[in-house]
N, C-alpha and C positions, 0 to 999 in steps of 0.2 A: 837969881832969873828963873821964871815958871818955864818947865818943859811942855810943850805943844801935848794936846791931848786930840787923836787921831780919830777916836771913835765912842760910841756911847756905850760900847763894851770895856773900854780903857777907863773912860769914867767910872764905870760901875764898879771895875776891881780897885780903883783908886779909895772909891767912897768906902767900899768893903772893907777896905785894908785902915782906913783911917776911924772909922766906927768899930770895927771889930765883933759887930752884932749882926746876925742875920735879920733879926727881929726889927731892930732899928733902921735897918738898911731898907726894909719893908717898907715899913710907914713913909720914911722918905722918900722913897717912889712913889707912895700913893700920892702924897704932896706935889711931887713933880708933874703927876699925869694931870691933876688938878689947875695947877699953874702954867704949864707947857704944853699940854696934850701929848706928851712923848712919855712913852712906857719907857723907863730904864732897864728893867728886869727883860722884856721882852720885846724891844722895839720894833716898829716895821721894817723891812728890808731897806726901802728908800730912804729912812732916816738914821740908820745905825752908821753910816760912815760920811753923810751931809755936813760938811764945815760949819754951815748957819746955825743946823739944829744940835750940835754938838756944842757951839758955843752959847745958843741960848740956855741949853741945860747946863754949862759950868756957872754962866753968870746967876741962874736961878739958884742953883746949890750954896753960889757965894752969897748971895742975897739971904740965905736960911741960916747962913754961919757955917758953912762946910766948904771952905777955899781948898781948891784941889790944883 
């Protein structure tokens, strides 16, 4: 059973832990901006804890092969 992700900061931390490489995380973040309009590294305050935005980013990451 997957643990719910509460914020974009939580997603970013999980991604960095899974990848283990800040340069790769940066490239993935750029792809996310293009796909979702969300900057995972510096999210807008109104996006940071919005469940719909968090889910949109989680799904986009899963589509790119990063199931968190």
